[in-house]
C-alpha positions as CSV (number, residue, x, y, z in Angstrom):
1,M,-18.3,-32.5,-21.3
2,R,-17.7,-31.7,-17.7
3,Y,-14.3,-30.4,-16.6
4,S,-12.6,-31.0,-13.3
5,R,-12.4,-28.2,-10.7
6,E,-8.6,-27.9,-11.3
7,H,-9.2,-27.4,-15.0
8,K,-11.7,-24.7,-14.3
9,L,-9.4,-22.9,-11.9
10,E,-6.5,-23.1,-14.5
11,T,-8.8,-21.7,-17.2
12,H,-10.0,-18.9,-14.9
13,A,-6.4,-17.9,-14.1
14,R,-5.5,-17.9,-17.8
15,I,-8.3,-15.6,-18.6
16,V,-7.4,-13.2,-15.7
17,K,-3.7,-13.2,-16.7
18,K,-4.5,-12.5,-20.4
19,A,-7.0,-9.8,-19.5
20,S,-4.5,-8.1,-17.1
21,I,-2.1,-7.7,-20.0
22,R,-4.6,-6.6,-22.6
23,L,-6.3,-4.1,-20.3
24,R,-3.0,-2.5,-19.4
25,E,-2.1,-2.3,-23.1
26,K,-5.5,-1.0,-24.4
27,G,-7.2,0.5,-21.4
28,A,-10.2,-0.7,-19.3
29,H,-12.6,-0.3,-22.3
30,G,-10.1,-0.9,-25.1
31,I,-11.0,-4.5,-25.7
32,G,-14.2,-6.5,-25.5
33,V,-15.1,-9.7,-23.7
34,A,-15.3,-11.7,-27.0
35,D,-11.8,-10.7,-28.0
36,L,-10.4,-11.5,-24.5
37,M,-12.0,-14.9,-24.5
38,K,-10.7,-15.6,-28.0
39,E,-7.2,-14.7,-27.0
40,A,-7.5,-17.0,-24.0
41,G,-8.6,-19.8,-26.4
42,L,-12.2,-19.9,-25.3
43,T,-15.6,-19.0,-26.6
44,H,-17.6,-15.9,-25.7
45,G,-20.3,-18.0,-24.2
46,G,-17.9,-19.5,-21.7
47,F,-17.2,-16.1,-20.1
48,Y,-20.1,-16.3,-17.6
49,A,-19.0,-19.6,-16.3
50,H,-16.1,-17.8,-14.7
51,F,-17.3,-14.2,-14.1
52,D,-20.6,-12.6,-13.1
53,S,-19.9,-9.5,-15.2
54,R,-17.2,-7.6,-17.1
55,E,-16.6,-5.5,-14.0
56,A,-15.8,-8.6,-12.1
57,L,-13.1,-9.5,-14.7
58,V,-11.7,-6.0,-14.6
59,I,-11.3,-6.1,-10.8
60,E,-9.6,-9.5,-10.9
61,A,-7.3,-8.5,-13.7
62,F,-6.3,-5.3,-12.0
63,G,-5.7,-7.1,-8.7
64,Y,-3.6,-9.7,-10.5
65,A,-1.4,-6.9,-12.1
66,M,-1.0,-5.1,-8.8
67,D,-0.1,-8.3,-6.9
68,R,2.6,-9.1,-9.5
69,A,4.1,-5.6,-9.1
70,I,4.2,-6.0,-5.3
71,E,5.8,-9.5,-5.7
72,R,8.5,-8.1,-7.9
73,W,9.3,-5.3,-5.4
74,R,9.4,-7.9,-2.5
75,K,11.9,-10.0,-4.6
76,I,14.1,-6.9,-5.2
77,A,13.9,-6.0,-1.5
78,G,14.9,-9.5,-0.5
79,Q,18.0,-9.3,-2.6
80,T,19.1,-5.8,-1.6
81,P,20.6,-4.3,1.6
82,P,18.0,-2.4,3.6
83,D,19.4,1.0,3.0
84,K,19.4,0.4,-0.8
85,R,16.0,-1.1,-1.2
86,L,14.0,2.0,-1.9
87,S,16.5,3.4,-4.5
88,T,16.7,0.0,-6.2
89,I,12.9,-0.2,-6.6
90,V,12.7,3.3,-7.9
91,E,15.5,2.8,-10.4
92,S,14.0,-0.5,-11.6
93,Y,10.6,1.2,-12.0
94,L,11.5,4.4,-13.9
95,T,13.2,2.7,-16.8
96,P,12.8,2.8,-20.6
97,L,12.1,-1.0,-20.4
98,H,9.1,-0.4,-18.1
99,R,7.9,2.6,-20.1
100,D,7.9,0.6,-23.4
101,D,6.1,-2.5,-22.0
102,P,2.9,-1.3,-20.4
103,G,1.2,-4.7,-20.8
104,N,3.6,-6.2,-18.3
105,G,4.1,-3.1,-16.2
106,C,2.5,-1.3,-13.3
107,A,-1.3,-1.1,-13.7
108,V,-1.7,2.3,-12.0
109,P,-0.2,4.5,-14.7
110,T,-2.1,2.5,-17.4
111,L,-5.5,2.2,-15.8
112,G,-5.6,4.7,-12.9
113,A,-7.4,7.5,-14.7
114,E,-10.0,5.1,-16.1
115,I,-10.6,3.3,-12.8
116,A,-11.3,6.7,-11.2
117,R,-14.4,6.9,-13.4
118,E,-15.6,3.3,-12.7
119,S,-18.2,2.2,-10.2
120,P,-17.6,2.6,-6.4
121,K,-17.0,-1.2,-6.2
122,T,-14.2,-1.1,-8.7
123,R,-12.6,2.0,-7.1
124,R,-12.7,0.4,-3.7
125,A,-10.9,-2.7,-5.0
126,F,-8.4,-0.5,-6.8
127,A,-7.8,1.6,-3.6
128,A,-7.3,-1.5,-1.5
129,K,-4.5,-2.7,-3.8
130,L,-3.0,0.7,-3.9
131,E,-2.8,0.8,-0.1
132,Q,-1.1,-2.6,-0.1
133,M,1.5,-1.1,-2.5
134,I,2.0,1.9,-0.3
135,D,2.5,-0.2,2.8
136,M,5.0,-2.4,1.0
137,M,6.9,0.6,-0.1
138,A,6.9,2.0,3.4
139,D,8.5,-1.2,4.6
140,Q,11.5,-0.4,2.5
141,I,12.1,3.0,4.3
142,P,14.1,2.3,7.5
143,D,15.0,4.4,10.5
144,I,12.0,6.7,10.5
145,P,8.6,6.3,12.3
146,R,6.0,4.3,10.4
147,K,3.7,7.2,9.9
148,A,6.5,9.2,8.3
149,A,7.6,6.3,6.2
150,R,4.1,5.8,4.9
151,K,3.8,9.5,4.0
152,Q,7.1,9.3,2.1
153,A,6.0,6.1,0.3
154,M,2.8,7.9,-0.9
155,A,4.8,10.8,-2.2
156,A,7.4,8.5,-3.9
157,L,4.7,6.4,-5.6
158,A,2.8,9.4,-6.8
159,T,6.0,10.8,-8.3
160,M,7.0,7.5,-9.8
161,M,3.6,6.8,-11.4
162,G,3.2,10.4,-12.6
163,T,6.6,10.3,-14.2
164,M,5.7,7.0,-16.0
165,V,2.6,8.6,-17.4
166,M,4.5,11.6,-18.7
167,S,7.3,9.6,-20.1
168,R,4.8,7.5,-22.2
169,I,3.1,10.6,-23.4
170,A,6.5,11.9,-24.6
171,G,7.2,8.7,-26.6
172,T,10.5,6.9,-26.6
173,G,13.1,9.5,-27.4
174,E,15.5,11.7,-25.5
175,F,12.7,13.9,-24.0
176,S,11.0,10.8,-22.5
177,D,14.3,9.6,-21.1
178,Q,14.9,13.0,-19.5
179,I,11.5,12.8,-17.8
180,L,12.4,9.4,-16.4
181,A,15.7,10.7,-15.1
182,A,14.1,13.7,-13.5
183,G,11.6,11.5,-11.8
184,R,14.3,9.3,-10.4
185,E,16.2,12.3,-9.1
186,A,13.1,13.8,-7.5
187,V,12.1,10.6,-5.6
188,L,15.7,9.7,-4.4
189,G,16.5,13.3,-3.5
190,S,13.4,13.5,-1.4
191,A,14.2,10.2,0.3
192,A,17.7,11.4,1.1
193,S,16.5,14.7,2.6
194,A,14.0,12.8,4.8
195,K,16.7,10.7,6.6
196,P,17.2,11.5,10.3
197,E,20.2,13.8,11.1
198,S,21.9,10.9,12.9
199,N,22.0,8.9,9.7
200,K,23.5,11.7,7.6
201,P,27.3,11.8,7.1
202,E,29.1,14.2,9.5
203,S,31.2,17.0,8.1
204,N,34.8,16.1,7.6
205,K,36.0,19.6,8.2
206,P,39.6,19.5,9.4
207,E,40.3,20.6,12.9
208,S,42.9,23.1,11.7
209,N,40.2,24.9,9.6
210,R,38.0,25.7,12.6
211,P,38.2,29.3,13.8
212,A,40.4,29.8,16.8
213,A,39.0,31.4,19.9
214,K,39.7,35.1,20.1
215,K,41.9,36.5,22.8
216,P,41.2,39.8,24.5
217,A,42.5,42.9,22.8
218,S,45.1,43.5,25.6
219,G,46.7,40.2,24.8
220,K,46.3,39.0,28.4
221,D,44.6,35.6,28.9
222,T,42.2,36.7,31.6
223,V,39.9,34.4,33.7
224,S,36.8,36.0,32.1
225,A,38.2,35.3,28.6
226,R,39.0,31.7,29.5
227,R,35.4,31.3,30.8
228,K,34.0,32.6,27.5
229,R,36.1,30.1,25.6
230,G,35.0,27.3,28.0
231,D,38.4,26.8,29.4
232,T,38.6,25.2,32.9
233,V,39.5,27.7,35.6
234,S,40.9,26.3,38.8
235,A,39.6,27.3,42.2
236,Y,43.2,28.3,43.1
237,A,43.3,30.9,40.3
238,I,39.9,32.3,41.2
239,G,41.1,32.7,44.9
240,R,44.2,34.6,43.8
241,M,42.1,36.9,41.7
242,H,39.9,37.7,44.6
243,R,42.9,38.4,46.9
244,N,44.4,40.8,44.3
245,C,41.2,42.7,44.1
246,R,41.1,43.3,47.9
247,S,44.7,44.5,48.2
């Protein structure tokens, strides 16, 4: 029986989606092709009608997972004021909900260490998607040069993903929650310190609390004292001082 092209594309997409979930749950080598095809409702023999190799499936499944993460972040950004976008993405990422659902979460904390040991082709595909994620994150950092925003995005993502790995190692208890909270504080604290001075709130120090200019010890408000304080000295006053010195 021959299937239509549309049916084949739908089946292909179903396999990729199912594989992206199972690979994130069990690791790049935690589940075999036969089991993946069975979960997708297909036979093992049908695998090669869709993929040249298992590596090809891993690359597509990883790309699918990364694309979904970027889409979620774009959706958050579209619903959030520009100055709150980064913090909202960070706070939505470093949560117990994300920690406890790796199959539907970010692929980097779940597969990153394994992908680093895969073939150059797989690593290149992984790196390309990671760059897309960095660029998307940099788009959410306003008011600083692009190069600086990209550098900050790299640091933020590295902290976020490392935090997620550590929190999963720690389990689901209080210690794990503390790791998530520490990661959020680290990323958002670094983002706040990186803002330009012009964007930071000015001091509200009352005028009355500012130190008053010191007067000369003699108590006389001389021209030189006024100059040190920045007071305006009229040409008439300077002329009188010169005449007094000559007399």
